[in-house]
N, C-alpha and C positions, 0 to 999 in steps of 0.2 A: 384381675384381668388374665392372669397366667391360668387360673382355674378354668375360666370360660374358654380360652384357647385350647387347653387340653381336652376340654369336653368336646369342642367342635371336631378336633383331630380324631378323638375316639369314635365320634358318631360317623365321620367320614370313612374310617377304617371298617366299622361294622357295616356300613352301606355296601362298600365294595366287595367285601366278603359275602354278604347276602346275595348281591346281585350276581356274583360268580357262581355261587352255590346253585341258585335258582336256574340259571342259563345252562348248567350242566347236569340237571337232574335227568334221569333216563325217561324217554317218552315211548309210548306204545305204538303210535303210529308215525311213520317217517314223514317229516315235514310238518309235523304239529308242534305246538308249544305246550309246556307242562300243564298250563291251566285248562287247555283243551282236553287233556286226558281225562279230567274229572267229568267233564260233560260227555265225552266219548263213551266212558264207561257207563254212564247213565243211559245214553242212547242205545248201547248194546243190550243193556237189561231191558229197556222198553221194547225194544224190536222182538227179544225173545218172549215177552209177555204178550206182545201182539200175535206172534206166530202160534203160541200155545193157545190163545183164544180162537184164533182162526181154525186151528185143528179140531178143537172142541166143537165149534159151530159146524164145520163140514162133517163130523161125526154124527151129529144130531139131525142137521137139515139137509145133508148131501150136496151142499153148494157153497161155494166161496163168496164171500160178500165184502164190501169195502169197510173201512175202519169206522166210518160213522154208523153203519148197521151193526157192527160189532158192539159198539157203545150203547146204542138204543137197545140191543137184544140182551143186554146185561151180560154177555159173554165176556167182556172186556172190563177189568176193574178199573175204576176211575184212575186214569193216568193223564198226564199232560198231553196235549195235541202235538207237543214238540218240546225241545230242551236245547238250550244254548244256541237258539237260532236254527235248529234242526226242526224240520216238519216231517210228519209221518204219513205214510199212505201204504195201501195194500193193493197189489196188482195181482188180478185173478185170471187163470186161464183153466177154465173147467173146475176140477178139483185141485189143480196145482196152484200154488200161490207163493208170492214174496211179499214180505214187509220191508218197505224201503224208508230210509231216513236221508233226507237231503237238505243241505243248508240253504237257506233261502237268499243269501247274498254272497258275493264273492269277497274275498278278503282285500283290503286295500294295501296290506303289507305282502310283498312278494315272497316273504319267507314263511308265511302262513297259508296253509291250505286246509279245506274243509272236505274231507273224504265223504263220498256217498257210500252208505252202508246199506246192506239188504240181508234178510235171513229168509231161508225157503222152508219147505216143509221138512227138510232133514235137520232143521235147527242149527244150521251152520251160518254164522255171521261172516260175511265177506265184503270186501271193498269192491265196489262197482265202478268201472271206468267209463 
């Protein structure tokens, strides 16, 4: 019985240490949680791939197209249409464009936010407000 009690106390202490460690890990985007940073890093990478594909398409065809046209023209390698609840789109204005990632649903947790990200022809990923 003492062994079981000692095991439970040790498990409780380990849980508290783990929870404290995870809550205090650094995050990239203010107002996000650590697990979101993994998805947001992937979203940024996907946006850069979409922007590169759009740049290549414009160089060959002279016009900007939406993300579905990029996929069907084989300019865009097979990527997810979204990641972690984010959906991607391309906004065109002549030869200018921006690839946008927007989270489909708002968070029920007031401490969690889903930043809207975009990348333009300058290949700079920024948060859009």
